[in-house]
C-alpha positions as CSV (number, residue, x, y, z in Angstrom):
1,X,16.3,7.3,13.4
2,X,15.1,6.2,10.0
3,X,17.6,4.1,8.1
4,X,16.7,4.7,4.4
5,X,14.8,8.0,4.5
6,X,17.5,9.8,2.5
7,X,18.2,7.0,0.0
8,X,15.5,4.6,-0.7
9,X,17.1,1.3,-1.8
10,X,14.1,0.3,-4.0
11,X,14.9,3.1,-6.4
12,X,18.0,1.1,-7.5
13,X,15.7,-1.1,-9.6
14,X,16.5,-4.3,-7.6
15,X,13.5,-6.6,-6.9
16,X,11.5,-6.0,-3.7
17,X,8.5,-7.8,-2.3
18,X,5.8,-6.5,0.0
19,X,2.7,-8.0,1.6
20,X,-0.5,-9.3,0.3
21,X,-4.0,-8.6,1.6
22,X,-3.5,-8.8,5.4
23,X,-7.0,-7.5,6.2
24,X,-8.8,-10.0,4.0
25,X,-6.6,-12.8,5.4
26,X,-7.7,-11.7,8.9
27,X,-11.4,-11.6,8.0
28,X,-11.7,-14.7,5.8
29,X,-8.9,-17.0,7.0
30,X,-8.6,-16.1,10.6
31,X,-12.3,-15.3,11.3
32,X,-11.4,-11.9,12.8
33,X,-14.1,-9.2,13.0
34,X,-12.6,-5.9,11.7
35,X,-14.9,-3.0,12.4
36,X,-14.4,-0.4,9.7
37,X,-11.9,-2.9,8.1
38,X,-9.3,-1.5,10.5
39,X,-6.5,-3.8,11.6
40,X,-4.5,-1.4,13.8
41,X,-6.7,-1.8,16.9
42,X,-5.5,-5.4,17.1
43,X,-2.1,-4.0,18.1
44,X,-3.5,-3.3,21.5
45,X,-3.7,-6.9,22.5
46,X,-0.7,-9.3,22.8
47,X,-2.5,-12.4,21.5
48,X,-3.7,-10.4,18.5
49,X,-0.2,-9.1,17.9
50,X,1.1,-12.7,17.7
51,X,-1.6,-13.5,15.2
52,X,-0.6,-10.5,13.1
53,X,3.0,-11.6,13.1
54,X,1.9,-15.0,11.9
55,X,0.2,-13.3,9.0
56,X,3.2,-11.1,8.1
57,X,6.1,-13.5,8.6
58,X,5.4,-15.6,5.5
59,X,6.2,-12.5,3.3
60,X,9.5,-12.0,5.0
61,X,10.3,-15.7,4.6
62,X,9.4,-15.3,0.9
63,X,11.8,-12.4,0.5
64,X,14.5,-14.4,2.2
65,X,13.8,-17.4,0.0
66,X,14.2,-15.3,-3.1
67,X,17.1,-13.2,-1.7
68,X,15.4,-9.9,-2.4
69,X,14.5,-6.8,-0.4
70,X,11.3,-6.3,1.5
71,X,9.1,-3.2,2.0
72,X,6.9,-3.8,5.0
73,X,3.8,-1.6,5.4
74,X,2.7,-0.7,8.9
75,X,-0.8,-1.9,9.7
76,X,-2.0,1.7,9.9
77,X,-4.1,2.2,6.7
78,X,-7.1,3.2,8.8
79,X,-5.1,4.8,11.7
80,X,-6.2,8.4,11.2
81,X,-8.4,10.7,13.2
82,X,-11.8,10.2,11.6
83,X,-11.6,6.4,11.5
84,X,-10.3,6.3,15.1
85,X,-13.3,8.3,16.2
86,X,-15.6,5.9,14.5
87,X,-13.9,3.1,16.4
88,X,-14.0,5.0,19.8
89,X,-10.3,5.4,19.9
90,X,-8.8,8.5,21.5
91,X,-6.1,10.6,19.9
92,X,-3.6,9.6,22.5
93,X,-4.4,5.9,22.0
94,X,-4.3,6.3,18.2
95,X,-0.7,7.7,18.4
96,X,0.3,4.9,20.7
97,X,-1.0,2.2,18.3
98,X,0.7,3.9,15.3
99,X,4.0,3.7,17.2
100,X,3.3,0.1,18.1
101,X,2.7,-0.7,14.4
102,X,6.1,0.8,13.6
103,X,7.7,-1.1,16.4
104,X,6.4,-4.4,15.0
105,X,8.1,-3.8,11.7
106,X,11.3,-2.7,13.3
107,X,11.4,-6.1,15.1
108,X,11.0,-7.9,11.7
109,X,13.7,-5.8,10.2
110,X,16.2,-6.7,13.0
111,X,15.4,-10.4,12.3
112,X,15.4,-10.5,8.5
113,X,17.5,-7.8,7.1
114,X,20.8,-8.9,5.6
115,X,23.5,-7.4,3.4
116,X,22.1,-6.8,0.0
117,X,18.5,-7.5,1.1
118,X,17.3,-4.4,2.9
119,X,14.0,-4.1,4.8
120,X,12.4,-0.8,4.2
121,X,9.7,0.4,6.7
122,X,6.7,2.1,5.1
123,X,4.2,4.1,7.1
124,X,0.9,3.2,5.5
125,X,-1.9,5.7,5.3
126,X,-5.3,5.5,3.7
127,X,-7.9,8.0,2.4
128,X,-9.9,10.0,4.8
129,X,-13.1,8.6,3.3
130,X,-14.2,5.2,2.0
131,X,-11.9,4.0,-0.9
132,X,-14.7,1.8,-2.3
133,X,-17.5,4.3,-2.1
134,X,-16.0,7.8,-1.9
135,X,-18.6,10.2,-0.9
136,X,-16.4,13.1,0.1
137,X,-13.7,14.7,-2.0
138,X,-11.1,16.7,0.0
139,X,-9.4,19.9,-1.1
140,X,-5.7,20.0,-1.2
141,X,-5.2,22.2,1.9
142,X,-7.8,20.1,3.9
143,X,-6.1,16.9,2.9
144,X,-2.7,18.3,3.9
145,X,-3.9,19.3,7.3
146,X,-5.7,16.1,8.0
147,X,-3.0,13.7,7.0
148,X,-0.2,15.8,8.5
149,X,-1.4,14.4,11.9
150,X,-0.6,10.8,11.1
151,X,2.5,11.6,9.0
152,X,3.7,13.7,12.0
153,X,3.7,10.6,14.2
154,X,5.7,8.6,11.5
155,X,8.2,11.4,11.3
156,X,9.6,10.7,14.7
157,X,9.9,6.9,14.3
158,X,12.0,4.6,12.1
159,X,9.6,4.9,9.2
160,X,11.6,5.4,6.0
161,X,8.8,6.6,3.8
162,X,5.0,7.0,3.7
163,X,2.8,5.1,1.3
164,X,-0.7,6.4,0.7
165,X,-2.9,3.6,-0.6
166,X,-6.3,3.3,-2.2
167,X,-6.6,7.0,-2.9
168,X,-9.6,8.1,-5.0
169,X,-8.9,11.6,-6.1
170,X,-6.0,13.9,-7.1
171,X,-6.5,16.6,-4.5
172,X,-6.1,14.3,-1.5
173,X,-3.0,12.8,-3.2
174,X,-1.4,16.3,-3.6
175,X,-2.3,17.2,0.0
176,X,-0.7,14.0,1.3
177,X,2.4,14.6,-0.8
178,X,2.8,18.1,0.6
179,X,2.3,16.9,4.1
180,X,5.0,14.2,3.7
181,X,7.4,16.7,2.1
182,X,6.9,19.1,5.0
183,X,7.7,16.3,7.4
184,X,10.9,15.4,5.5
185,X,9.5,12.0,4.4
186,X,9.5,10.4,0.9
187,X,6.1,9.5,-0.2
188,X,4.5,6.9,-2.5
189,X,1.1,7.6,-4.0
190,X,-1.2,4.8,-4.9
191,X,-4.5,5.3,-6.7
192,X,-7.2,2.7,-6.9
193,X,-9.2,2.4,-10.1
194,X,-12.5,1.0,-11.1
195,X,-13.1,-1.7,-13.7
196,X,-12.6,0.9,-16.5
197,X,-9.1,1.9,-15.3
198,X,-10.3,5.3,-14.1
199,X,-10.4,6.8,-10.6
200,X,-13.9,6.7,-9.0
201,X,-14.5,10.3,-10.2
202,X,-13.8,9.3,-13.8
203,X,-10.3,10.8,-14.1
204,X,-7.9,8.6,-16.2
205,X,-5.1,7.1,-14.1
206,X,-2.4,8.7,-16.2
207,X,-4.0,12.1,-15.9
208,X,-4.2,11.7,-12.1
209,X,-0.5,10.8,-11.9
210,X,0.5,13.7,-14.1
211,X,-1.6,16.1,-12.0
212,X,0.2,15.2,-8.8
213,X,3.6,15.4,-10.4
214,X,2.9,18.8,-11.8
215,X,2.2,20.3,-8.3
216,X,4.9,22.9,-7.6
217,X,5.5,22.0,-3.9
218,X,6.9,18.5,-4.0
219,X,6.7,15.2,-5.9
220,X,6.2,11.5,-4.9
221,X,9.2,9.2,-5.0
222,X,7.1,6.9,-7.2
223,X,3.6,5.6,-7.7
224,X,1.8,2.3,-7.0
225,X,-1.4,0.8,-8.2
226,X,-3.3,-1.2,-5.6
227,X,-6.7,-2.7,-4.8
228,X,-7.6,-3.4,-8.5
229,X,-7.3,-6.5,-10.7
230,X,-5.0,-6.4,-13.7
231,X,-8.0,-6.7,-16.0
232,X,-9.3,-3.4,-14.6
233,X,-6.3,-1.2,-15.7
234,X,-4.0,-3.1,-18.1
235,X,-5.8,-1.7,-21.1
236,X,-5.1,1.9,-20.1
237,X,-1.4,1.5,-19.8
238,X,0.2,3.6,-22.5
239,X,3.7,2.3,-23.7
240,X,6.2,5.1,-23.6
241,X,4.0,7.6,-21.7
242,X,5.9,9.5,-19.0
243,X,3.5,8.6,-16.3
244,X,4.1,4.9,-17.0
245,X,7.7,5.3,-16.0
246,X,6.7,6.7,-12.6
247,X,5.0,3.4,-11.5
248,X,7.3,1.1,-9.5
249,X,4.9,-1.0,-7.4
250,X,1.9,-3.2,-8.1
251,X,-0.4,-4.6,-5.4
252,X,-3.4,-6.0,-7.2
253,X,-6.5,-7.8,-6.0
254,X,-6.8,-11.6,-6.5
255,X,-10.4,-11.2,-7.8
256,X,-11.6,-9.5,-11.0
257,X,-14.8,-8.4,-9.2
258,X,-15.6,-4.7,-9.0
259,X,-15.2,-2.8,-5.7
260,X,-18.9,-2.8,-5.2
261,X,-19.1,-6.6,-5.6
262,X,-16.2,-7.2,-3.3
263,X,-17.7,-4.9,-0.7
264,X,-20.9,-7.1,-0.6
265,X,-19.1,-10.4,-0.8
266,X,-19.3,-12.8,2.2
267,X,-16.7,-15.2,0.8
268,X,-13.2,-14.6,-0.4
269,X,-12.4,-14.8,-4.1
270,X,-8.8,-15.9,-4.3
271,X,-8.7,-16.0,-8.1
272,X,-6.0,-18.0,-9.8
273,X,-2.4,-17.2,-8.5
274,X,-0.7,-18.6,-11.6
275,X,-2.9,-16.6,-14.0
276,X,-2.3,-13.5,-11.8
277,X,1.4,-14.1,-12.2
278,X,1.1,-14.3,-16.0
279,X,-1.0,-11.1,-16.1
280,X,1.7,-9.3,-14.1
281,X,4.4,-10.5,-16.4
282,X,2.5,-9.2,-19.4
283,X,2.0,-5.8,-17.8
284,X,5.7,-5.5,-17.1
285,X,6.3,-5.3,-20.8
286,X,4.8,-1.8,-20.5
287,X,5.5,-1.1,-16.8
288,X,9.3,-1.4,-17.3
289,X,10.2,0.3,-14.0
290,X,8.1,-1.9,-11.7
291,X,10.4,-3.7,-9.3
292,X,8.2,-4.0,-6.2
293,X,5.5,-6.7,-6.1
294,X,2.9,-7.6,-3.6
295,X,-0.9,-8.1,-3.4
296,X,-4.0,-6.5,-2.0
297,X,-7.5,-7.9,-1.3
298,X,-7.8,-11.7,-1.5
299,X,-4.1,-12.3,-1.9
300,X,-1.7,-14.1,0.4
301,X,2.0,-15.3,0.1
302,X,1.1,-17.9,-2.5
303,X,-0.2,-15.2,-4.9
304,X,2.9,-12.9,-4.2
305,X,5.2,-15.9,-4.8
306,X,3.4,-16.7,-8.1
307,X,3.6,-13.1,-9.2
308,X,7.3,-12.8,-8.4
309,X,8.2,-16.1,-10.0
310,X,6.5,-15.1,-13.2
311,X,7.9,-11.6,-13.3
312,X,11.5,-12.4,-12.5
313,X,11.5,-14.8,-15.4
314,X,10.4,-12.0,-17.8
């Protein structure tokens, strides 16, 4: 069923784009109320689906404009059991909405994929707890059991890989990696970091990546950094370090504000797209394997375009 599960085209090193901050676009530009910051419930309504397509389509148009591949994340970052329960969504409805999220991406792939410009479908999952204010650290086995539920739904769809975003601790990342491996799905692990370039529990980013890679059971296809501004982590990038070579994707925030400040903000901070592009170009001098570019909170297609334009000229 999956098209690229056995051979991910982004591993070739060719340029790929992915989305910007869909949820912040919905909240601040579309005026949508997103309880628990969850976008997947909108898939239950046809009018809302059309709005979601309007938010996503510009990124496909951008990839077409630049003749590069696209990695499209399903809108399922919050679509796991605990978050669904908080939203009053049953397990049966949750599975239906996850499958609907995949169907949306499949439709875009049919429309936009062309020879030499593949569209890769990524099943997006998020942490069991709050990525901005983690109050519960999972053990490896607990994380594997919990996330295996959502990954199990992806397994039987056209999802090519799983991307776990905004993770806050190593044990959950290892559990997710094991669950994806057991399901036969490649996995991308993405940690979010605080303004000091460390995970919320104080572990350095490089140490976290090394710890996941050293697990005997399985290993991620590559790593991503998301939901942090370049100024938060650029200083901890170590030229020549092994863990640096494992990072292929960047999805940064537009704003240099801390997570705590963003969580309390009532207005969007869109930063400076041109400056963000320059900061990415400078980071690519160290992150030499990065070939997938997108955005996170506060970014839209204009930020992603500026980032790509700056990096491709590097």
